[in-house]
C-alpha positions in Angstrom: -17.4 -13.1 -10.9 -20.6 -11.2 -11.1 -20.4 -7.9 -12.8 -22.8 -5.1 -11.7 -23.5 -1.9 -13.6 -22.8 1.0 -11.4 -26.2 2.6 -11.8 -26.7 3.2 -8.1 -24.1 5.9 -8.2 -26.6 8.1 -9.9 -28.6 8.4 -6.7 -25.8 8.3 -4.1 -23.3 10.9 -5.0 -22.8 14.0 -2.9 -20.3 15.8 -5.1 -21.7 15.9 -8.7 -23.0 18.1 -11.4 -25.7 17.3 -13.9 -25.5 17.6 -17.6 -27.7 16.3 -20.4 -26.4 14.3 -23.4 -27.5 16.2 -26.5 -28.1 13.0 -28.4 -30.0 10.9 -25.9 -31.3 13.7 -23.6 -30.2 11.3 -20.8 -29.2 12.9 -17.5 -25.5 12.5 -16.7 -23.8 13.0 -13.4 -20.3 14.0 -12.5 -18.3 11.2 -10.8 -15.9 13.3 -8.7 -12.3 12.2 -8.3 -12.5 12.5 -4.6 -15.5 10.2 -4.4 -13.8 7.8 -6.7 -10.7 7.6 -4.5 -12.9 7.1 -1.5 -14.3 3.9 -3.0 -10.8 2.7 -4.0 -9.5 3.2 -0.5 -12.4 1.5 1.2 -13.1 -1.5 -1.1 -10.2 -2.3 -3.4 -8.8 -5.8 -2.6 -5.2 -4.8 -2.8 -5.8 -2.0 -0.3 -7.5 -4.5 2.0 -4.5 -6.9 1.5 -2.3 -4.1 2.8 -4.4 -3.8 5.9 -4.1 -7.6 6.4 -0.4 -7.1 6.7 -1.0 -5.1 9.9 -3.2 -7.9 11.3 -0.5 -10.5 10.5 2.1 -8.4 12.3 -0.2 -8.2 15.4 -0.6 -12.0 15.3 3.2 -12.4 15.1 3.5 -10.1 18.1 1.0 -12.3 20.0 3.0 -15.4 19.2 6.2 -13.7 20.4 4.6 -12.8 23.7 3.7 -16.4 24.1 7.3 -17.2 24.8 6.8 -15.5 28.2 3.6 -17.4 29.1 3.6 -19.4 32.3 3.6 -23.2 31.7 2.2 -26.1 33.6 3.9 -29.5 33.0 2.8 -32.9 34.3 4.6 -36.2 33.7 3.1 -39.4 35.1 4.4 -42.9 34.7 3.1 -46.1 36.3 3.8 -49.8 35.9 1.6 -52.6 37.2 2.4 -56.2 36.6 0.8 -59.4 38.2 -1.1 -57.4 40.7 2.1 -55.7 41.9 2.9 -52.0 41.5 6.4 -51.7 40.1 6.5 -47.9 40.3 4.3 -44.8 40.1 6.1 -41.5 39.3 4.4 -38.1 39.2 6.4 -35.0 38.2 4.6 -31.7 37.9 5.8 -28.2 37.6 4.7 -24.6 37.1 7.2 -22.4 35.3 7.2 -18.6 34.9 9.7 -17.2 32.2 10.9 -13.7 32.9 12.4 -11.0 30.6 16.1 -11.4 31.4 16.3 -15.2 30.9 15.5 -16.0 34.5 13.0 -18.7 35.0 11.0 -19.3 38.3 9.8 -22.8 38.8 7.5 -24.5 41.4 7.1 -28.3 41.4 5.5 -31.2 43.1 6.8 -34.8 42.9 5.2 -37.9 44.3 6.5 -41.5 43.7 5.7 -45.0 45.0 6.4 -48.6 44.1 8.5 -51.7 44.9 11.0 -51.4 42.1 11.4 -47.6 42.3 14.8 -46.2 41.6 16.2 -44.8 44.8 16.9 -41.5 43.1 13.2 -41.0 42.5 12.0 -41.8 46.0 10.0 -39.0 47.7 8.4 -38.7 51.2 4.9 -40.3 51.6 3.2 -37.0 51.1 5.3 -36.1 48.1 8.0 -33.5 47.6 7.5 -29.8 46.8 10.1 -27.5 45.4 10.5 -23.8 44.6 13.5 -22.6 42.6 15.1 -20.4 40.1 17.2 -20.9 37.0 19.6 -18.2 35.9 21.8 -18.0 32.7 25.1 -16.3 33.6 26.5 -16.1 30.1 24.4 -16.6 27.0 20.8 -15.6 27.4 21.0 -13.3 30.4 20.5 -9.9 28.7 19.2 -11.2 25.4 18.0 -14.6 24.3 15.8 -15.9 21.4 12.5 -15.2 23.0 13.5 -11.7 24.0 14.8 -11.1 20.4 11.6 -12.5 18.9 9.4 -10.2 21.0 11.5 -7.1 20.2 11.5 -7.9 16.5 7.7 -8.5 16.5 7.1 -5.1 18.0 9.4 -3.5 15.4 7.8 -5.6 12.6 4.4 -4.1 13.5 5.8 -0.6 12.9 7.5 -1.8 9.7 4.3 -3.3 8.4 2.4 -0.1 9.1 4.9 1.8 6.9 4.8 -0.8 4.2 1.0 -0.8 4.3 1.1 2.8 3.2 3.6 2.0 0.4 1.4 -0.8 -0.9 -1.8 1.3 -0.7 -0.2 4.3 -2.4 0.7 2.1 -5.4 -2.9 1.1 -5.9 -4.2 4.7 -5.4 -1.6 6.0 -7.9 -2.6 3.5 -10.6 -6.3 4.2 -9.8 -5.7 7.9 -10.2 -3.9 7.5 -13.6 -6.8 5.4 -14.8 -9.3 8.1 -13.8 -7.1 10.8 -15.5 -7.0 8.8 -18.7 -10.7 8.3 -18.6 -11.1 12.1 -18.3 -8.7 12.7 -21.2 -10.4 10.3 -23.5 -13.8 11.7 -22.5 -12.7 15.2 -23.3 -11.3 14.1 -26.7 -14.6 12.4 -27.5 -16.6 15.6 -26.7 -14.1 17.6 -28.7 -14.5 15.4 -31.8 -18.3 15.3 -31.4 -18.4 19.0 -31.5 -16.3 19.3 -34.7 -18.0 16.4 -36.3 -21.3 18.3 -35.9 -19.6 21.4 -37.3 -18.3 19.4 -40.3 -21.8 17.9 -41.0 -23.4 21.4 -40.9 -20.7 22.8 -43.2 -21.0 19.9 -45.6 -24.8 20.5 -45.9 -24.3 24.2 -46.3 -21.7 23.8 -49.1 -24.0 21.4 -51.0 -26.8 24.0 -50.8 -24.4 26.7 -52.1 -23.3 24.4 -54.9 -27.0 23.7 -55.8 -27.5 27.5 -55.9 -24.5 27.9 -58.2 -22.5 30.0 -55.6 -19.7 27.4 -55.1 -17.9 25.0 -57.4 -18.7 21.3 -57.1 -15.2 20.5 -55.9 -16.0 22.2 -52.6 -18.3 19.3 -51.7 -15.4 16.9 -52.0 -13.3 19.2 -49.7 -16.1 19.3 -47.2 -16.7 15.5 -47.5 -13.0 14.8 -46.8 -13.0 16.8 -43.6 -16.3 15.2 -42.5 -14.8 11.7 -43.0 -11.7 12.7 -41.1 -13.8 13.9 -38.2 -15.9 10.7 -38.2 -12.7 8.6 -38.2 -11.2 10.6 -35.3 -14.4 10.4 -33.4 -14.6 6.6 -33.8 -11.0 6.2 -32.7 -11.6 8.4 -29.6 -14.7 6.5 -28.7 -12.8 3.2 -28.8 -10.1 4.7 -26.5 -12.8 5.9 -24.2 -14.4 2.4 -24.0 -11.0 0.9 -23.1 -10.4 3.6 -20.5 -13.7 2.9 -18.9 -12.8 -0.8 -18.6 -9.4 0.1 -17.2 -11.1 2.3 -14.6 -13.5 -0.5 -13.7 -10.5 -2.6 -12.5 -10.4 -0.2 -9.5 -14.2 -0.1 -8.8 -15.4 -2.4 -6.0 -18.1 -2.3 -3.5 -18.8 -4.2 -0.3 -18.3 -8.0 -0.1 -15.5 -7.7 -2.7 -18.0 -7.3 -5.6 -16.5 -5.7 -8.8 -18.6 -3.1 -10.6 -18.5 -1.4 -14.0 -18.7 2.3 -14.6 -22.2 3.5 -15.8 -22.4 5.3 -19.1 -24.4 8.0 -17.3 -21.3 9.0 -15.2 -18.9 11.6 -16.5 -15.5 12.7 -15.1 -15.1 15.8 -12.9 -14.9 18.8 -15.2 -12.9 21.2 -13.1 -10.5 18.6 -11.8 -7.5 20.8 -12.3 -8.8 23.2 -9.7 -9.4 20.5 -7.0 -6.6 18.0 -7.7 -4.1 19.4 -5.3 -6.6 19.7 -2.5 -7.8 16.1 -3.1 -4.3 14.6 -3.1 -3.1 17.0 -0.3 -0.1 18.2 -2.4 -0.7 21.9 -1.7 1.4 21.9 1.5 4.2 20.2 -0.2 4.3 22.7 -3.0 4.2 25.7 -0.7 6.7 24.4 1.9 9.6 22.1 2.3 8.5 18.5 2.8 10.2 16.6 5.6 11.2 13.0 4.7 11.8 12.0 8.3 8.4 10.4 8.6 8.2 9.1 5.1 7.0 5.5 5.0 10.0 4.3 2.9 12.5 5.9 5.4 10.6 4.5 8.4 10.5 1.1 6.7 14.3 1.0 6.2 14.9 2.4 9.7 12.7 -0.4 11.2 14.6 -3.0 9.1 17.9 -1.7 10.6 16.5 -2.0 14.1 15.5 -5.6 13.4 18.9 -6.4 12.1 20.4 -4.7 15.1 18.5 -7.1 17.4 19.8 -10.0 15.4 23.4 -8.6 15.7 23.0 -8.4 19.5 21.7 -11.9 19.7 24.6 -13.2 17.6 27.1 -11.2 19.7 25.6 -12.8 22.8 26.5 -16.2 21.3 30.2 -15.4 21.8 29.7 -15.7 25.6 30.0 -19.1 27.3 26.7 -20.9 28.1 26.5 -21.1 31.9 23.1 -22.0 33.4 22.8 -22.4 37.2 19.7 -23.4 39.1 18.6 -23.7 42.7 15.5 -25.3 44.1 14.4 -25.4 47.7 12.9 -28.8 48.7 10.4 -29.6 51.4 7.7 -32.0 52.5 4.4 -30.3 51.9 3.5 -30.6 55.6 6.7 -28.8 56.7 7.0 -26.2 53.9 7.0 -23.4 56.4 10.0 -24.7 58.4 12.4 -23.3 55.8 15.1 -25.9 56.2 17.5 -24.6 53.6 19.7 -27.7 54.1 17.2 -29.4 51.7 17.9 -28.2 48.2 18.8 -29.2 44.7 21.4 -27.3 42.7 22.8 -27.7 39.2 25.0 -26.1 36.6 25.5 -26.5 32.9 28.5 -25.2 31.0 29.1 -25.1 27.2 31.7 -23.1 25.2 33.2 -23.9 21.7 36.9 -23.3 21.6 37.2 -21.4 18.3 33.8 -19.7 18.0 34.2 -19.7 14.2 30.5 -20.2 13.5 29.5 -17.5 16.0 32.0 -15.0 14.8 31.1 -15.6 11.2 27.4 -15.1 12.0 28.1 -11.8 13.8 30.1 -10.5 10.8 27.3 -11.3 8.4 24.8 -9.5 10.7 27.0 -6.4 10.7 27.3 -6.5 6.9 23.5 -6.7 6.5 23.2 -3.6 8.8 25.8 -1.7 6.7 24.0 -2.7 3.5 20.6 -1.4 4.7 22.2 1.8 6.1 23.7 2.4 2.6 20.2 1.9 1.1 18.7 4.3 3.6 21.2 7.0 2.8 20.6 6.5 -0.9 16.8 6.6 -0.4 16.9 9.9 1.4 18.8 11.5 -1.4 16.6 10.0 -4.1 13.4 11.1 -2.3 14.6 14.7 -2.0 15.6 14.8 -5.6 12.3 13.2 -6.7 10.3 15.8 -4.8 12.3 18.7 -6.2 12.0 17.3 -9.7 8.3 16.9 -9.3 7.9 20.4 -8.0 9.8 21.8 -11.1 7.7 19.7 -13.4 4.4 20.9 -12.0 5.5 24.5 -12.1 6.5 24.1 -15.7 3.2 22.4 -16.7 1.3 25.3 -15.1 3.2 27.7 -17.4 2.7 25.5 -20.4 -1.0 25.3 -19.8 -1.2 29.0 -19.7 0.6 29.2 -23.0 -1.5 26.6 -24.7 -4.7 28.4 -23.6 -3.4 31.4 -25.3 -2.7 29.3 -28.5 -6.3 27.9 -28.3 -7.8 31.4 -28.1 -5.6 32.7 -30.9 -6.5 29.8 -33.2 -10.2 30.2 -32.4 -10.0 33.8 -33.3 -8.3 33.0 -36.6 -11.0 30.4 -37.4 -13.8 32.9 -36.7 -12.1 35.5 -38.8 -11.7 33.0 -41.7 -15.3 32.0 -41.5 -16.3 35.7 -41.6 -14.2 36.2 -44.7 -15.8 33.1 -46.3 -19.2 34.5 -45.9 -18.0 37.6 -47.9 -16.5 35.3 -50.6 -13.0 36.3 -49.7 -11.8 32.9 -48.4 -12.0 29.3 -49.2 -13.2 26.1 -47.6 -9.6 24.8 -47.7 -8.4 27.7 -45.5 -11.3 27.3 -43.1 -10.5 23.6 -42.7 -6.8 24.5 -42.2 -7.7 27.0 -39.4 -10.0 24.5 -37.8 -7.4 21.7 -37.9 -4.9 24.1 -36.2 -7.5 24.8 -33.5 -8.3 21.1 -33.0 -4.5 20.4 -32.7 -4.2 23.1 -30.1 -7.2 21.9 -28.1 -5.9 18.3 -28.2 -2.5 19.6 -26.9 -4.4 21.4 -24.1 -6.2 18.2 -23.1 -2.8 16.3 -23.1 -1.2 19.0 -21.0 -4.0 18.9 -18.5 -3.6 15.1 -18.4 0.2 15.5 -17.8 -0.5 18.0 -15.1 -3.0 15.7 -13.3 -0.6 12.7 -13.5 2.3 14.9 -12.3 0.3 15.7 -9.2 -0.5 12.1 -8.6 3.2 11.2 -9.0 3.9 13.8 -6.3 1.2 12.1 -4.2 2.9 8.8 -4.8 6.3 10.2 -3.7 4.7 11.6 -0.5 3.2 8.1 0.2 0.5 9.3 2.5 -2.7 7.5 1.4 -4.7 8.3 4.5 
């Protein structure tokens, strides 16, 4: 499939900031998290597949409603042999199924022929009929077509809930990919800064050695830290490249065309300040979240409703099958005479003696309902506990980020102090490198904590399961 570089984003973003790459002087633009999620929601194939589930449920509902469509039936048989008409039989009917198993039927029959069965004989002008068929046992209050229609309506609501669950999985994975891209980008920028510092320090030490102010061994010390910085930078650039490719899995545009992330785009710098507003987790953190309308809960409740319809249908099978029908018959010319002495009636009766198959099916239906009810009760408890655990984690990460910022500031102050002492000849390059390593470690820990904070908010977003 064609891969397209996402350069057009450079001209189409509303929410962005501009920075300049110090190496290439190329103009970079901020690819905001909110904008990124918008593209995923609109164009990602798996999100579109989730929408197709709704369309499929609507098609199933249309099929179920077809069970109540009026029907026209025409049967025509004719036999001609040696220029003689043996028989000609026309049977036509118009049937209207109704909700409670009752069926209204209008018909017209016309027959002729020398060898016609007397049972099939009709008046010269044909025979009209208007009647009704009523189930008195099975099928009166619920039957297969009624059950199919009820289940199709419930299935539509079920698919709407499951569509949210499927979409939220994609959005969560997309969010984690963005956060990892931002983490690796920040690490690359951090190592670039300290690599530049290491190069400047290495040149300065060599000049001091040439002037006789420092021993030659200090150049080795400065060279070691420079090589370590280059090694860390190369490794972080590799991780950033992989993170970009991972992010590109979620980047699509119209007509299902995948795109790659442009090198000119950078992640949102102040994402920690906007993440809760973007994912709409502020309300959940500030108030109790009701799980009544949670898609997972609604999904299980709809499944129970579908199983309940099946249970009622199977319970109806315990009744005897009694179908009675009445049709008023008339010559078309005298249909208004209403001679109710001309009619046709019928009755069908069916009832198995032990009902073992029916009783077994009903028990299985009840067991399935109980099983789903147990799952619903468990899901309610698990959701509540997950939400509470996520709240606690986010609050803890906020405190940890405050502490790590203090550590970063303290280590930066220690490094500046050590550099000042070095200029006075009261410190060594080894101590400066040690202070700098401590600062780098603290800053990496700060980047990691920020990543954990962002992912924790996205996990809360996933638990809420509200992708819209």
